[in-house]
C-alpha positions in Angstrom: 117.2 91.5 114.7 115.6 90.9 118.1 114.6 87.4 119.1 111.0 86.4 118.3 109.0 84.8 121.1 107.8 81.8 119.1 106.4 79.9 122.0 104.2 82.7 123.0 102.9 82.9 119.4 102.2 79.2 119.4 100.3 79.5 122.7 98.3 82.7 122.2 98.1 82.9 118.4 99.4 86.4 118.1 102.2 88.8 118.9 102.4 92.5 119.2 105.5 94.4 118.1 105.5 98.0 119.5 107.1 100.5 117.1 108.0 97.9 114.5 107.9 100.6 111.9 109.4 103.9 112.9 106.8 106.6 113.3 108.5 108.7 110.6 108.2 105.7 108.3 104.4 105.4 108.6 103.9 109.2 108.7 104.2 109.5 104.9 101.5 106.7 104.5 99.3 108.5 107.0 99.7 111.8 105.1 98.6 110.2 101.8 95.6 108.7 103.7 94.7 112.1 105.1 94.9 113.6 101.6 92.6 110.9 100.2 90.1 111.2 103.1 90.0 115.0 102.6 89.3 114.5 98.9 86.5 112.0 99.8 85.2 114.4 102.5 85.6 111.7 105.1 87.8 113.5 107.7 87.1 113.3 111.5 83.8 114.7 112.5 81.8 112.5 110.2 79.4 115.3 109.2 80.8 115.4 105.6 80.9 111.6 105.0 79.3 110.7 101.7 75.6 109.9 102.1 76.1 106.5 100.5 78.5 105.6 103.2 76.5 106.9 106.1 73.5 104.8 105.1 75.4 101.5 105.4 75.5 99.3 108.5 78.5 100.0 110.7 80.8 97.2 109.5 79.9 97.7 105.9 81.1 101.3 106.3 84.6 99.9 107.0 84.7 97.9 103.8 83.3 100.7 101.7 85.6 103.4 103.0 88.6 101.1 102.8 87.9 100.4 99.1 87.4 104.0 98.2 90.9 105.1 99.4 93.9 104.3 97.3 97.5 104.7 98.6 100.2 104.0 96.0 103.2 102.1 97.5 101.2 101.0 100.6 102.3 97.3 100.4 106.0 98.1 99.9 106.0 100.6 102.8 104.5 98.1 105.3 105.4 94.6 104.1 109.2 95.0 104.4 111.9 92.4 104.3 112.1 92.6 108.1 108.4 91.8 108.4 108.8 88.8 106.1 111.7 87.7 108.2 109.6 87.8 111.4 106.8 85.8 109.6 109.4 83.3 108.4 110.7 82.8 112.0 107.3 82.3 113.4 106.2 79.9 110.7 109.4 78.0 110.5 109.6 78.6 106.8 109.2 81.4 104.3 105.7 82.2 103.2 104.8 80.7 99.8 102.4 83.7 99.0 101.8 87.2 100.3 98.5 89.0 99.5 98.6 92.6 98.6 98.1 94.9 101.6 94.6 96.2 102.2 93.5 99.3 104.1 91.3 98.9 107.2 89.6 102.3 107.7 86.7 103.0 110.0 84.7 106.3 109.9 84.6 108.2 113.2 81.6 108.3 115.6 80.1 105.0 114.7 78.4 104.6 118.0 79.2 103.2 121.5 81.9 100.6 121.8 80.5 97.2 122.4 81.3 93.5 122.4 77.7 92.6 121.3 76.7 91.9 117.7 80.2 91.5 116.4 81.2 89.4 113.4 83.7 86.8 114.8 85.2 84.9 111.9 88.3 83.3 110.4 89.5 84.2 106.9 90.6 80.7 106.1 89.3 77.3 107.2 92.1 75.1 108.5 92.3 72.3 111.1 93.4 73.4 114.6 95.8 70.5 114.9 97.2 70.9 111.4 100.2 73.0 110.2 100.1 76.7 110.5 98.3 77.9 107.4 99.5 81.5 107.5 100.1 84.7 109.4 98.1 87.9 109.1 99.8 91.2 109.8 97.9 94.2 111.1 99.6 97.6 110.8 98.7 100.7 112.8 99.2 103.7 110.4 98.0 106.2 113.1 97.5 105.9 116.8 94.4 103.9 117.6 92.8 104.4 121.0 90.9 101.7 122.9 87.3 101.8 121.5 88.8 103.4 118.3 87.7 100.6 115.9 90.7 98.4 116.1 90.4 94.8 115.0 89.6 92.4 117.9 90.9 88.9 118.1 90.4 85.9 120.5 93.8 84.8 121.8 93.9 81.1 122.1 90.9 80.4 119.9 93.2 78.6 117.4 93.6 75.8 120.0 89.8 75.2 120.3 89.0 71.5 119.8 92.5 70.2 120.7 93.0 68.0 123.7 92.3 69.8 127.0 90.7 72.8 125.3 87.1 73.9 124.9 85.2 72.6 121.9 84.3 74.8 119.0 80.6 74.4 119.8 81.1 75.6 123.3 83.0 78.7 122.1 80.2 79.5 119.6 77.7 79.2 122.4 79.7 81.6 124.6 80.0 84.2 121.8 76.2 84.1 121.3 75.3 84.4 125.0 74.6 87.8 126.5 76.6 88.9 129.5 80.2 89.4 130.5 81.9 88.1 127.3 85.4 88.7 128.5 84.8 86.8 131.7 83.0 83.9 130.0 85.8 83.6 127.5 88.5 83.7 130.2 86.9 80.6 131.7 87.7 78.8 128.4 91.3 80.0 128.5 90.6 82.6 125.7 91.3 86.3 125.9 90.1 89.3 123.9 92.9 91.2 122.2 92.2 94.8 121.0 94.7 95.8 118.4 94.9 99.4 119.5 98.2 101.2 120.1 100.6 103.6 118.5 101.4 104.4 114.9 104.0 101.9 113.7 102.9 99.0 115.9 102.4 95.7 114.2 100.3 92.6 115.3 101.1 89.2 113.8 98.2 86.7 114.1 97.7 83.0 113.3 95.2 82.9 110.5 93.1 80.4 112.6 92.4 83.0 115.2 88.8 84.3 115.4 88.7 88.0 114.9 86.2 90.8 114.1 85.9 94.5 113.2 84.8 96.7 116.1 82.9 99.9 116.5 84.8 103.2 116.3 83.5 105.3 119.1 86.1 108.0 118.8 86.2 111.2 116.7 89.1 110.0 114.6 89.2 107.8 111.5 90.7 104.4 112.3 93.8 104.0 110.1 95.1 100.4 109.9 96.1 98.0 107.1 96.5 94.3 106.8 98.3 91.7 104.7 98.1 87.9 104.8 101.1 85.6 104.4 100.4 82.0 103.5 102.5 78.9 104.0 102.5 75.9 101.7 100.6 73.0 103.2 103.1 70.5 101.8 105.8 71.6 104.2 
């Protein structure tokens, strides 16, 4: 197994592993997804999307479509022993619990790609100066182009409120202020990470990192999945 850049993960709050899963490995998952999307009439083009889905706000479409599609064996295919080993190395201990893998699917042609009106959030509330609460894995089942609906994260946002870093209130203010968001965040030592890339790529993220869905401006369905690994607070 290759070495894991733990210090980079501690500093930035995420790591990207290109080609973590071989393309052939995720191809079977992708095919099952395509079969399900065809059955649901939600293939690229968007014209045949169910009316109930089309009427929803952009980010609610993601949750609805992801819940409609079922892929047997998804968790076993993506959350492999190698993945757990990487999580263990980054966390300094084995995870005490691993949630079942969830699909992250975005319909095509949702509108223009934008950094405005996004839903920046964390999935768990944990102190920035406390122990690492867990790691979230994001899997690319198909190629995801920039602007293709990939999850966005704020690298370094897990250090907000620690000595020498911006305060949480200052970060919230910047996120609500119109203008050049990337530049304004850079002044706080925070960068925007777009989890786009090739099928088989995996991102591992500190659960304290702010992240958000994004608008899929492409003609392709965004095919990703995610799983959360939690560490015992007592360790």
